[in-house]
N, C-alpha and C positions, 0 to 999 in steps of 0.2 A: 587459707593459703593463697594460691593464685586464682583469684576470682576475676572473671572477665566482666567488664562493665556491660550492663544490659541496656539495650536500646528500648526505651519505653514505647516508642511508636511502632516498632516492628519493621517488617519489610513492605507493608502495604503502600506507604507513600512512594517508595521507589518504584514499585510495580505499577502504580497508577501513573506516575510521571513517565515511565517508559512507554506505557500504552498511549498516553496523550501525545508523546513525541513520535512514536512509530506509526500510529494509525494513519496520519496523512501521507506517509510514504507509500502505502499500498496503492492508492489510486494514482499518485504521482509517478509510480514506477511504470505505469502503462505507456507513457510517452517514450522513455528509453527502450522499453521492450518492443514497442512497435517499430522503432528505428532498427533494432537488432534483427527483427523478423524481416523487415523490408529489405535489408541489406544482406540477407542470407546467412547471418551468423547463428541464428536460432530457428528451429523449425516451429512454426506457429501452432501446429497440432500438439506439440509437447508442452506448451505453456498455457494452452487454452483453458485447462481446468483450474489453473491458479486464479484466473480472473473471473471465474463463473459467478461468485457471489457479487462482485461488482457489476457484472453484466445484468444480473437479476435486478439489482437496484436501479440501474439505468433504464431498464425496461419499464419501470414504474414511475419515472420522473422525466418528463420531456425536457425540463429546464436543466437538470443535471446531465442528461444525455447530450444536450447541445453544448454545454460547457466542456464536457469531457471530449467530445468530438473536436471542438476548437483546440483544446490542449494537445490532443494527439496529432492534429494537423500541423501544429508548431514543430513537432519532432520529425514528421515524415514528409513535410512539404506539400 
């Protein structure tokens, strides 16, 4: 009767593509968030836990920490 066409690949390619596209947004969001905190729009204590995994990574890599600090300084001056 009414049979829907099946997608042989499933949903995995879309999920992987979404992850690949969204993953860089997590560390890049720290710049705008720092600006929001600096200008008093957001309380830093309320968002601190969101960036804890990134903070842990930055504690383990001096190079990444330096690059991240440079990026955040672009936002907050």
